N, C-alpha and C positions, 0 to 999 in steps of 0.2 A: 978435181979429177973424178971423185966419187959421184958428184952431181952430173958430170958429163956422161959417165957410164950409165947412171940411172936414166938419164934422158934418152940415151940411145936404146936402152932396153925397153922403155915405154913407147917411144915414137918409132922405133925401128920396124915393128910389125906393120904399122900404118904405111910407112914408106914402101914396104915390100908389096902390099896389095895395090897401092897406087901405081907401081911400076908395071903392073900387068897390062897387056895390050888393050888400049882403049879405056882403061879404068879412070885415069885422071880426067880425060875429056868428059865422060858421062857424069862423073862426080861434080865437076865444076859447072857443067850445064844444069845439073840438078840443083845446085846451090842457087844459081841465078833464077831458075824457074820457080824455086820455092820461096824466094824473098817476098812475093806478093801475099803469101799466106799470113805473114806476120804484119803486113801493112794494111790490108784491106778493111778488116774490122774497125781498126782505129781510124783509117782514112774515111770510112763512111760516117763515123761518129763526128769527126772533125768537120767534114763538109756540111753535113746537115745541121749540126748545132751552130756553126758559124753563119751559114746563109739563111737558115730558117729559125734559128734560136729555139729549137725544140729538142730537148734531150730525150724526151719520151719517144718521139718519132725516130730520132737517130738510133736509140737503143733497139727499137723494134726492127728497123731495117738491117742493122748489124746482126741481130739474132736470126732474122730470116735468111740472111746470106749464109751464116754459119750452119744453120740447121739444114737448109737445102743442099749445101755442099756435103754435109755429113751423110745425108740420106741418098743422094744421087750418085756421088762419085764411085761407090762400089760397083754400080752398074756400068759406069764408064770403064772401070778397071776390068770387069768381066769381058767387055767387048775387046779391050786390049789383049787380054789373055787369049781370046778366041781368034781374033783377026790380025793381031800384031800392033805394037805401039805406033809404028810408022803410018798406019792407016787411020788410027783413031785420034792420035794426038793433034794433028793439024786441024781437024774439024772442031775439036774442043777449044783449041786456042782461038780460032776465028770467032766462034760464038761468044766465048768468054770476053775477048777484047772488045768486040762490038757492044756487048751488053754493058761493060764498064764505061765505055765512052758515052753510050746513050744515057746511062744513069747520071753521069756528071752533067750532061746537057739538060736533062729533065729537071734536076735539082736547081740548076742555075736559072732555068726559065720559069720556075715556080709551078711545075706540073703538080697534078693532084696526087693524093696518097696512093690510089690504086695503081697508077702508072709506076710510081717509085717502088711499090711493093713487088709488082710483077717483074720489073727490071732487076732489082736486087736479088730476087729469087732465081731468076734466069742466070745471072752472073755467078751465083753460088753453085747452081746445079751444073754449070758447064766448067767449073774449076778443074783444070787438069790435075790428076793425081800424080804429080811429078815425083813426090817422095816415094810412093809405092812402086812406081815404074823403075826408079833408080835401084831400090832394094831388090826388085825382081831381076835386074841385070846383074847385080852382085851374086844373087843366088844361082843364076845360070852360069856365071863365070867360076864360082867357087864351091858349088854344092858338092858335098862329099869330103870337105876338108875343114879343119878347125879354124882356118883363116876366115871363114864366113862370119864367125862371131866378131872378128876384128873389123871386118867390113861394115857389119851392122852397127858396131860401136862407133865407127867413123861417121856413119850417117846420123847417129844420134848427136854426136858432137856438132855436125854441120847444122842440125836442127837448132841447137842452142845458139850457134853463131847467127843463124837467120833471125832468131828472136831477140838477139842483142842489137843487131843492125837495123832490122826492119822498123820497129816502132820509132826509133830515133829519126830515121830517114823520113818516115811518114810525117812526123810532127814538124820537122824542119821545112819540108816542102809545103805542107798545108798552111803553115803560119807565115813563112817568108816568101813563098812564090805565089801560090793561090790556093783557096780552099780545096779545089779539086785536083791539085797537082799530085798528091799522093796516089790517088786512084789512077790517074792517067799514067804515072810512072810505073805503077803496078802492072797495068796493061802492057806497057812496053817491055818490061822485064819478063812477063809471061810469054810474050811472043818471041823474044830473043832466046831465053833459056829453053823454052819448049820446042821451038823449031830446030835449035842446035841439037837437042837431045834426039828429036825425031830423025834428024839427018844421019845419026850414027847407027847405020843398019847392022853393022857387024856384031855389035854387042847386045842387040835387042833379043830377048828370049824368043825361041821359036813359037809361033802361034799354034794353038790347038784348034784346028778347024772342025774336029769331030764333036759330036754332042757329048756332053759330060755324062758319064755313067752314074747309075744310082750309087754304086760303091764309092765313087769320088765324092758325091754329095754328102754321103754319110761320113766319110773320113774328114771332110772339111768341117763337119759339124762338131767334131770333138773339141778342137782347139779354139776356133773362132768365137763362138758364143761365150766361152769361159773367159778368154783373154779380153774379149771385147767388153764384157761387163766390168772386169777389173779396171780396164782403161777408162770406162765411164766414170768410175769413182775417182780415179787419178785426175781426170779432167775436172771434176768438182774441186779437187784440191788445187789444181793450177789456176782455175778461174777465181777461186776464193783468195788465193795469194795475190793475184794481180789486182782485183778490185779492192781487197782489204788493205793492201799496201798503199794504194793511192789515198784511200780514206784515212789511214793511220798517219801518213805524213802530212796530209792536209790539216788534220786535227791539231797537229803540232806546229802549224805555220811553216812547214818546209815541204810543200808539194813538189818542189823542184827535185827533191832527193828521192822521189819514188822510183825514178829510172835507175838510180844507183843501187837501191835496195833490190829491185827486181834483177838487175844485172848480176848481183852477188849470187842469186839462185842459179842463174844460167851459168855463171863461172864455176860454181860448185858442180853442176851437172856436167860441164865440160871435163873437169878434172876426174870426176867419178867415172864418166864414160871412157875416157882415155885409159885410165888405170885398169878398169874392169875388162875392157875389150881385149887386152892382151893376156888375160888370165881366165877367160870364159872356158868352161869345161862342159863336155857333153854329159857329165854324170848328174842325172836328175835335176835338170834346170827348173822343173816345176817346184821342187823343194827350195832351191835357191831363191826363186821368185817370192815365195812366202816369207822367207827369212828377211829379204831386203825390204819388203813392205812392212813387216813388223818393226824393223829398225827405224824406218822412216816415220812410222806412227809414234813410236816412243820419243824420237828426236823432236817431233812437232808438238808434243803435248804442252810444253811451256808457252807456246806462241800466244795464246789469248791473254796471258798474264804479263807479258813484257810491256815495258813503259817507254823505252828509249829506241830511237831509230837505229843506232849502231847495233844494239842487241838483236833487233829483228833481222838486220842485214847479215850478222854473223850466223844466226840460226838458219837463215835461208841458204847460206853457203853450205852448211853442214847437211841440211836436208837434201840439197841438190846432189851431193855426193852419193846419196843412197838411191834417189829416184831415177837417175839416168841408168844405172845398172839394172834396175827393175824393168825399165822400158826395153832395154837390150834383151833381157831374159824373155820378156813377152814376145818380142818379134822373132827371136830365135826358136821359141817353142812353136809358134805358128808356122814358121818356115819348114820345120821338120815334121809337122803333123798334118799338113794339107798336101793334096796332089799338086804337082807343078803346073798342071793345066788351070788351076784356080789360084795361083800364088798372088798375083797382083791384086785380084779382087779380095783375097783374104786379108792381106796386109792393109788394104784400104778400109775394110770393115773395122779392123782394130784401131786404125787412126781415127776413123769416124767416131768411135766410142769416146775418144778424148774430146773431140769437137762438141759432141752432144753433152758431155759432162760440163764443159766450159760454159755452154749456153744455159744449162740448168743452173749452174752455180751463179752466173751473172745475175739472173733474175732473183734468186733467193738472197744473194748477198746485198743487192740494192735495197730490198725491203728491210732486211735485217739492220743494215747500216743506218737507214733513216730512223729506225725505231730505237736501236740500242747503241750504235756506234761501231767503229772498226773492229773492236774485239769480237763482235758477233760473227763477222765475216771470217775472221781467223778460226773461230770455233767451228764454222761450217767446213773450213779446210781440213781441220783435224778430224772431223767426222768423216769426210771423204776418204782420207788416208786410212782411217780405222776400218771403214767398210771395204776398202780395197784389200786390206790384210785379211779380214774375215772371209770375204768372198774367195780369196786365193786359198785359204786354209780349208774351207768347206769343199772346194772343188779339187783339192790336191789328190785325193785317192783316185778320182777318175782320170785326171790329167797324167798322174804318175803311171797309172796302169797302161794308158795309151803310149806313154813314153817308153816303158819297159817292153811292151808288146812289139814295138818296132825296133827293138834292139839298139836303143840310143844311149847306152851306158858307157860309151867310149868317147874320147875327145875327137877322134877322126872317124867318120862314119859315112856310108853312102846315103844319099837322100832317100828317105824311106818311101816316098810317094811317087816315084817315077815309074 
């Protein structure tokens, strides 16, 4: 009985926000449209390494895809803020799907590296920022209420679900169907989820067709660079955990268990996000962000010294419990400190920080593993977490000042930037 009451207390707020008009539809559409994000990097590596037996080329193309997406999708989000999601999303989907299909055909036909680089870069640059668009819809629906934190927590949990399902699906398709099947399936999912989201006109944020004022640009500049830098360091952590886990399990002759270990991190993040989302408070979230990042760093410290796979899995679960709330805090801070006319773009920039960090981490960890082994990659991950904590502590006075100036010391508050 006590467990049932606890379950209702934790899950009840999520059920409440999903019952709002249109919320369940755009959240499910966002889940489908986001699955390719967790499939494409791995899909590119599998396709190129299987067909051309070149891991260096596969890694280069996957990195170019990730970096081009991180750098260009904020511009796509700016266009969505200005002209509306329904106008921008179909164009991005069409270019993205065609680029992915062309990439598979070019790889299978043995095309030169320049053509592969150009196509992979185009596919990344045209990747629809579905996650940011869904969060912008939640903000338009719930801005001014404490339930927005619950909605952002829900989206963080969905992100974890995506990264549990996507890599497994990509691997099964590439190995059991065809090397390019994961990329083609990603294109199909992007079309289905993206067009379904675009068709939901009632819940899309109202576009801002006027030019953004200087005051808006300045107010956006308070939160986005700070949270974006913190998220770059968190991206270094996430990338190191992924690459380091594969190397760690391979060194112990159990490469098959890498997915289980990484799933433990995602499961921890799911539980942490679900619990934190119902308790998120408007009282100085910048300070809560620092605390959560410090806790994550302390929890991670033993990672390079662990010797068994179960111990790494358990520690990953514990770390996940703290990192998901940190991400929720970061998104909520950005949502409250930027103008609504730039919200989708702002969220995309913060997400891009994670992608950039992952790309940086992948290159650093690859060289470190070749030289010293998996423990070195875990050391890079701990360093990324520590740098995120340090960055948040150093920028806390500025972020807290902006938070207080906008009167955000209550759980329920009006959106400050409207």
